C-alpha positions as CSV (number, residue, x, y, z in Angstrom):
1,X,34.5,-40.6,-36.6
2,X,34.6,-42.3,-33.2
3,X,36.7,-40.4,-30.6
4,X,37.5,-41.7,-27.1
5,X,39.1,-39.6,-24.4
6,X,40.2,-41.1,-21.1
7,X,39.4,-38.2,-18.7
8,X,42.4,-39.3,-16.5
9,X,44.9,-39.6,-19.3
10,X,43.4,-36.7,-21.4
11,X,44.4,-38.3,-24.6
12,X,42.3,-38.3,-27.8
13,X,42.5,-40.8,-30.6
14,X,40.6,-40.7,-33.8
15,X,39.7,-43.9,-35.6
16,X,38.4,-44.2,-39.2
17,X,39.4,-47.7,-40.2
18,X,36.3,-49.2,-38.8
19,X,34.0,-47.4,-41.2
20,X,34.1,-50.1,-43.8
21,X,34.2,-53.0,-41.3
22,X,31.4,-51.8,-38.9
23,X,28.7,-52.2,-41.5
24,X,29.5,-55.9,-41.6
25,X,28.9,-56.1,-37.8
26,X,30.6,-55.2,-34.6
27,X,31.4,-57.8,-32.0
28,X,34.0,-58.8,-29.6
29,X,37.3,-58.8,-31.5
30,X,40.5,-60.6,-31.2
31,X,42.4,-57.8,-32.9
32,X,45.6,-56.5,-31.5
33,X,43.8,-53.4,-30.5
34,X,41.5,-55.3,-28.1
35,X,40.9,-54.1,-24.5
36,X,44.6,-54.4,-23.6
37,X,44.9,-50.8,-24.7
38,X,42.2,-49.6,-22.4
39,X,43.8,-46.5,-20.7
40,X,45.3,-44.2,-23.3
41,X,44.3,-45.4,-26.7
42,X,41.8,-48.2,-26.8
43,X,39.0,-46.5,-28.5
44,X,39.6,-45.6,-32.0
45,X,42.1,-48.4,-32.6
46,X,39.8,-50.9,-31.1
47,X,36.9,-49.5,-33.0
48,X,38.7,-50.5,-36.2
49,X,38.6,-54.1,-34.9
50,X,34.8,-54.2,-35.1
51,X,34.0,-57.5,-36.8
52,X,32.0,-60.7,-36.6
53,X,28.3,-60.9,-35.8
54,X,27.7,-58.1,-33.4
55,X,25.4,-55.1,-33.0
56,X,25.5,-53.7,-36.5
57,X,24.6,-56.9,-38.2
58,X,21.2,-56.7,-36.5
59,X,20.4,-53.5,-38.2
60,X,20.0,-54.4,-41.9
61,X,18.7,-51.0,-42.8
62,X,21.6,-49.2,-41.2
63,X,22.9,-47.6,-44.4
64,X,19.5,-46.3,-45.5
65,X,18.8,-44.9,-41.9
66,X,22.1,-43.1,-41.5
67,X,20.6,-39.6,-41.5
68,X,21.8,-38.1,-38.2
69,X,24.4,-35.4,-38.0
70,X,26.7,-34.0,-35.4
71,X,28.5,-35.6,-32.5
72,X,26.9,-37.4,-29.6
73,X,29.0,-37.1,-26.4
74,X,28.5,-40.2,-24.3
75,X,29.9,-40.2,-20.7
76,X,30.2,-43.8,-19.7
77,X,31.4,-46.2,-17.0
78,X,35.0,-47.4,-17.5
79,X,33.8,-51.0,-17.4
80,X,32.0,-50.3,-20.7
81,X,35.1,-49.4,-22.8
82,X,35.1,-52.6,-24.8
83,X,31.4,-52.4,-25.5
84,X,31.5,-48.8,-26.5
85,X,34.7,-48.8,-28.6
86,X,34.3,-52.1,-30.3
87,X,30.6,-52.7,-30.7
88,X,27.9,-50.2,-29.8
89,X,29.8,-47.0,-30.6
90,X,31.0,-47.7,-34.1
91,X,27.8,-49.7,-34.9
92,X,25.6,-46.9,-33.8
93,X,27.6,-44.4,-35.9
94,X,27.2,-46.6,-39.0
95,X,23.5,-47.1,-38.4
96,X,22.6,-43.5,-37.6
97,X,25.1,-41.2,-39.2
98,X,25.9,-39.5,-36.0
99,X,29.5,-39.3,-34.8
100,X,30.4,-40.4,-31.3
101,X,32.7,-38.9,-28.7
102,X,33.2,-40.4,-25.3
103,X,34.6,-39.9,-21.8
104,X,35.2,-43.0,-19.7
105,X,35.9,-43.2,-16.0
106,X,34.4,-44.5,-12.7
107,X,30.7,-43.6,-12.6
108,X,31.0,-41.7,-9.4
109,X,33.8,-39.6,-10.8
110,X,31.9,-38.9,-13.9
111,X,28.8,-37.8,-11.9
112,X,31.1,-35.4,-9.9
113,X,32.5,-34.0,-13.2
114,X,29.0,-33.6,-14.7
115,X,27.8,-31.8,-11.6
116,X,31.0,-29.6,-11.6
117,X,30.5,-28.8,-15.3
118,X,33.8,-30.4,-16.2
119,X,32.0,-32.2,-19.1
120,X,29.0,-31.2,-21.2
121,X,27.6,-34.5,-22.2
122,X,24.6,-35.8,-24.0
123,X,24.3,-39.3,-22.5
124,X,25.3,-40.7,-19.2
125,X,25.7,-44.5,-18.7
126,X,26.6,-45.5,-15.2
127,X,27.3,-48.7,-13.4
128,X,25.2,-47.7,-10.3
129,X,21.9,-45.9,-9.8
130,X,23.6,-44.1,-7.0
131,X,25.7,-42.2,-9.5
132,X,22.5,-40.9,-11.2
133,X,21.1,-40.0,-7.8
134,X,24.0,-37.7,-7.3
135,X,22.7,-35.7,-10.3
136,X,18.9,-35.6,-9.4
137,X,17.0,-32.9,-7.7
138,X,17.5,-29.1,-7.5
139,X,20.3,-29.3,-5.0
140,X,22.2,-31.5,-7.5
141,X,21.6,-29.3,-10.5
142,X,18.7,-31.4,-12.0
143,X,21.2,-32.9,-14.4
144,X,19.2,-36.1,-14.4
145,X,15.4,-36.3,-14.2
146,X,15.0,-39.9,-15.2
147,X,17.2,-43.0,-15.9
148,X,16.6,-46.4,-17.2
149,X,18.2,-49.5,-15.5
150,X,18.9,-51.8,-18.4
151,X,21.4,-54.5,-17.4
152,X,23.4,-56.1,-14.6
153,X,26.7,-57.8,-14.4
154,X,28.2,-59.7,-11.5
155,X,31.5,-59.0,-9.7
156,X,34.1,-61.7,-10.2
157,X,37.8,-62.2,-9.8
158,X,39.6,-62.1,-13.2
159,X,43.2,-63.4,-13.5
160,X,46.0,-63.5,-16.1
161,X,46.2,-67.0,-17.5
162,X,50.0,-66.6,-17.7
163,X,50.4,-65.6,-14.1
164,X,52.4,-68.0,-11.9
165,X,49.5,-67.8,-9.5
166,X,46.9,-68.9,-12.2
167,X,46.7,-72.5,-11.0
168,X,46.0,-71.5,-7.4
169,X,43.5,-68.9,-8.5
170,X,41.6,-71.5,-10.4
171,X,41.8,-74.2,-7.7
172,X,41.8,-72.5,-4.3
173,X,39.1,-70.4,-2.7
174,X,39.5,-66.9,-4.1
175,X,39.8,-65.4,-0.7
176,X,42.8,-67.6,0.1
177,X,44.5,-67.4,-3.3
178,X,44.7,-63.5,-3.4
179,X,46.5,-63.5,0.0
180,X,49.5,-65.4,-1.4
181,X,52.8,-63.6,-1.0
182,X,53.8,-61.7,-4.2
183,X,50.4,-61.8,-5.9
184,X,49.6,-58.5,-7.6
185,X,45.9,-57.6,-7.2
186,X,44.0,-54.7,-8.7
187,X,40.7,-53.0,-8.0
188,X,39.2,-49.6,-8.4
189,X,38.9,-46.7,-6.1
190,X,35.7,-46.9,-3.9
191,X,35.7,-43.1,-3.9
192,X,35.3,-42.8,-7.6
193,X,33.9,-46.0,-8.9
194,X,31.0,-48.3,-7.8
195,X,33.1,-51.4,-8.6
196,X,35.6,-50.2,-6.1
197,X,32.8,-50.1,-3.5
198,X,31.7,-53.6,-4.4
199,X,35.3,-54.9,-4.3
200,X,35.9,-53.4,-0.9
201,X,32.6,-54.9,0.3
202,X,33.5,-58.4,-1.0
203,X,36.9,-58.2,0.8
204,X,35.7,-56.8,4.1
205,X,32.6,-59.1,4.4
206,X,34.6,-62.2,3.5
207,X,37.3,-61.2,5.9
208,X,34.7,-61.4,8.7
209,X,32.7,-64.4,7.5
210,X,35.8,-66.5,6.7
211,X,38.1,-65.1,9.4
212,X,40.7,-64.0,7.0
213,X,42.0,-60.7,8.4
214,X,44.5,-60.4,5.5
215,X,41.5,-59.4,3.3
216,X,40.9,-56.3,5.3
217,X,44.5,-55.3,4.9
218,X,44.1,-55.8,1.1
219,X,41.0,-53.7,1.1
220,X,42.9,-50.8,2.7
221,X,46.0,-51.1,0.5
222,X,46.1,-48.1,-1.8
223,X,48.8,-49.5,-4.0
224,X,46.2,-52.0,-5.3
225,X,43.9,-49.2,-6.5
226,X,43.9,-48.3,-10.2
227,X,41.6,-46.3,-12.5
228,X,38.7,-48.4,-13.9
229,X,39.6,-47.7,-17.5
230,X,43.2,-49.0,-16.8
231,X,42.4,-52.2,-15.0
232,X,41.9,-54.6,-18.0
233,X,45.0,-53.3,-19.7
234,X,47.1,-53.8,-16.6
235,X,45.9,-57.4,-16.1
236,X,46.4,-58.4,-19.7
237,X,49.9,-56.9,-19.9
238,X,51.0,-58.9,-16.9
239,X,51.3,-55.9,-14.5
240,X,48.6,-57.6,-12.4
241,X,48.0,-61.3,-11.5
242,X,44.3,-60.8,-10.7
243,X,41.7,-58.1,-10.3
244,X,38.1,-57.5,-9.6
245,X,35.9,-57.2,-12.7
246,X,32.4,-57.4,-13.9
247,X,31.4,-60.5,-15.8
248,X,30.7,-58.4,-18.8
249,X,34.3,-57.0,-18.8
250,X,35.8,-60.4,-18.5
251,X,33.7,-61.9,-21.3
252,X,34.4,-59.0,-23.7
253,X,38.1,-59.0,-23.0
254,X,38.4,-62.9,-22.8
255,X,39.7,-62.7,-19.3
256,X,39.4,-66.0,-17.3
257,X,37.7,-65.6,-14.0
258,X,36.4,-67.3,-10.9
259,X,33.2,-66.5,-9.0
260,X,33.4,-64.8,-5.6
261,X,32.1,-67.7,-3.6
262,X,30.2,-66.5,-0.6
263,X,29.2,-63.1,-2.0
264,X,26.7,-62.0,-4.6
265,X,27.5,-58.5,-5.8
266,X,26.7,-56.9,-9.1
267,X,26.6,-53.7,-11.1
268,X,23.3,-52.2,-12.3
269,X,23.8,-50.3,-15.5
270,X,21.7,-47.2,-16.2
271,X,21.3,-44.7,-19.1
272,X,19.9,-41.2,-19.3
273,X,19.9,-38.1,-21.5
274,X,21.5,-35.3,-19.5
275,X,19.9,-31.9,-19.0
276,X,20.9,-29.4,-21.6
277,X,22.3,-32.1,-23.9
278,X,24.0,-30.2,-26.8
279,X,22.7,-32.9,-29.3
280,X,19.4,-33.9,-27.7
281,X,18.2,-35.7,-30.9
282,X,21.4,-37.6,-31.2
283,X,21.3,-38.5,-27.5
284,X,17.8,-39.9,-27.8
285,X,18.8,-41.8,-31.0
286,X,21.8,-43.4,-29.1
287,X,19.6,-44.4,-26.1
288,X,17.1,-45.9,-28.6
289,X,19.9,-47.9,-30.3
290,X,21.4,-49.1,-27.0
291,X,18.1,-50.3,-25.7
292,X,16.9,-51.6,-29.1
293,X,17.5,-55.0,-30.7
294,X,21.1,-54.2,-31.9
295,X,22.3,-52.8,-28.7
296,X,20.6,-55.5,-26.6
297,X,22.3,-58.2,-28.8
298,X,25.7,-56.6,-28.1
299,X,25.0,-56.5,-24.4
300,X,23.9,-60.1,-24.3
301,X,26.9,-61.2,-26.3
302,X,29.2,-59.6,-23.8
303,X,27.6,-61.4,-20.8
304,X,25.3,-58.7,-19.4
305,X,22.1,-59.9,-17.8
306,X,19.4,-57.8,-19.5
307,X,16.7,-56.1,-17.5
308,X,13.6,-56.5,-19.7
309,X,11.9,-54.2,-19.9
310,X,14.3,-51.6,-18.5
311,X,13.2,-50.1,-15.2
312,X,12.6,-46.4,-15.3
313,X,13.3,-44.2,-12.3
314,X,12.1,-40.6,-12.2
315,X,10.0,-38.8,-14.8
316,X,10.2,-37.0,-18.1
317,X,11.3,-39.7,-20.5
318,X,11.2,-38.2,-24.0
319,X,8.4,-39.4,-26.2
320,X,10.8,-40.7,-28.7
321,X,12.0,-43.3,-26.2
322,X,8.7,-44.6,-25.0
323,X,9.0,-47.7,-27.1
324,X,12.3,-48.8,-25.4
325,X,11.5,-47.3,-21.9
326,X,7.8,-48.1,-21.4
């Protein structure tokens, strides 16, 4: 059973339909439950859309190796909803036998909630090493003693292909197009999400370098700020004309995008097993799967740039993970 809970919406959805399909492979899906349902109910329904040649197909012995038991609670960056709910989550469950639960939000917000004991997680996947740093050391509760940086994804401007501004977003410099009157832009909160920090940096730096003061106004406009786990859904439903996304999100959700000419900003994804993980064996099995051939294939398929081998920061990597975190 794959359960996804948006910590902001506090909704739970249980999905079972993927069980027969996931064994055939979990990849990006064109199902009606694709990332458009990101905020309140993407997980289990989109998990049922697992199909094509994704992560599970690279684990031919999955059925014979499915010996794990219990739930693995993965706290993960909101930009990973599609990866977790359509590919890695259900495929890992099929291959291992463990069930998966998940909380998705901005990495900074998740780190705050872990530190505040709001969530008792097994695995933490962030979009910035700074989020892990907030959980390292005695003063921060020693929730994280090590983490592995395993992939990056660049910041881009995604847009709705049906937007009346689509032609201009494709043809004009991005920093001119988003200042057009009436264009609805979305980005995440810098206070809770690393992508929000990068988006604000792109706007303010370009405002100075290109002498476009309107970009500074946009960066300070709170009405353009949305939860990370909502952003894809809002764009795809037409509530937004454009938004700042990582390339991995755009590829997974089939969102057209343009590069942010003049800036080079990206997310660095990390993974760790949290201190006191209730299901430590399951947590280690999940990390091993994510960083193993099947997980790496899913990441590559979704447009992530892999860090090979992953870079370890800190100490105390479990012996069972030495092969994937050398």
